[in-house]
N, C-alpha and C positions, 0 to 999 in steps of 0.2 A: 500474632498478624500472620506468621508463616501457615498456620492452619487455612487462612482465607483462601491460599494460593493452590491448595493442594489438589484441586481438580483441575488446575490448568495444563497440566500434561508437559509443560517445559519450564525452564528457568523463568521464575516470575520478573527477575532483573531484567532479561532480555525484553520481555512484555512492556515493563514500565520504560525501558530506553525506546523501542519502538514507538509507543504512545507518545512520549516526549519528543521525539524526532518529527513524527508525523504532525503533530501539534504545532509545533515550530515553523514547519514547512505552510501549514495551511495559513498561518498568520503572515509568513513572509510573502505567500502569493497574494492576499488580499491587499498587503500595503503596498507590494511591488508592482501594483497594477493589473494583478489578474484576479479582478472580483467580478461578481455579478450579483444583483439585488436592487434594493431600493432603501426606503426609510424605515422599512418594517424588519428588513434583516438583509444580511450580506453572506455570501459563500465564497470560497475559492473556486476561481476558473479552472479547474485541473486541465481540462481539454484543450483550451486557448494556450495555457503554459506548455502542456506537451507538444502541442504542434509547433508552437514557436522554438522550440529546442530539438526537435525531432533530430535534425541534421547534426546538430552538435553530439548529441547523446549516440546516436548511431556510429559516430566516429570515435567514441571512446575505445581505447586498446586494452584497458585494465582488465586482466582476465577475471578477477572477482566481479566487476561488473557486468562484464559480458555473460558470464556463467549465472549471474543472478537472473538478468533479463531474461535468458535462454531458459532458464527454470520457471519462471513465472509464466512464460508464454508456451511453454510446452507441457508443464506440469501444473497447470492454473489451480488457484484455490477454488474450492468448490463454494457454492452461493447456498446460504441458508435460504430454506424455501418450505413453504406449507403443503404437504401432500396430503389432500384430503384433510383430515384433522390432526395429522402428525407431523411434528418438525422432522425436516430432513434435510439432505445436501443435495444439489443439483450440479452438475458439470457445467463449466462456463465455456462459452464458445467464442472463440477469436474472430473478430470482425474484421475480415480482409480489406475493407473500405478504410479502416482507421490505420492512421500511422503506428509503428511498432512501439514508438514510446508513449503514445496514447493509450495504448493496450496495454503496455506494463504497468503505467501508472493506474489504469483501472484495476487491475490485479491486486494493486498495492492497497487500493482503496479497498477492495473487498478483504483482504487481509486483515485490514483496520476494523471494518464493519463486523467480521466474524469475532474478532478478538474483544471489540469493545461492547458488542450487542450480546456476548455470551455465547456464540456458538463453538467456541474452542474449548468449552467447559465440558462439552458432552464428550463422555468417554468413547462414544462411536462416532464422534464428528469427522474423524480422519480414521482411516485404517491401516496406514503404512506408520510404523513406529518412527518419530523424529520428523515426519513430515510437517508439522505445524511449526517446529522451531525453524526449519529450513526454509520456510516461506516466509517467517517475520525476518530471518537474517537476510535473505534475498531483497525483501522489501527495504530492509534499512540500507544496502548498497545502492539499490536504484534512487532512494530518496537523496542519500548523501551526495550521488553522483549529479543528479538533477539540480541540487540546489545551487550549484557553483556555475550553472550554465548560463544563467540570466543574472547581469550584475545587480539589478534592482533587488531581485529575489535573494541573492547571494547576500549583501549588506544585511537585509532584515533578517535573514537566517542565521547568520554570525553573531548579531548582536541583540 
């Protein structure tokens, strides 16, 4: 089993923890009233949630959460893209029209997409040693901090 994770380039337990927390958060959002969709499917409405908790999130003084949010916004994850016929990574731009929490959560979602869809298995996916691990850790801090900012989401996240 360990051989399966050798190309991840960081602790597989951290990856599993992140995917578990992200999955719980998606469920908590949908059940907690932040859902979009129809009878063909439903998705969490991350943007509506982020905008609803933006003021509370921005008031958090916990140094780990502040540092994590700043890292995600100032050193955002690169997005997996197709450049001609080659896979590569492109820098993400911060949209100044969106609330900071919405932007941070968008970066968390990119971290998840890169991890889940295989982008972080590429040896050249990130040039800086330890960057992928730091992005995952920062994303975990942001997710856990956000999970308790809305009572309905918190109840479903914790149970």
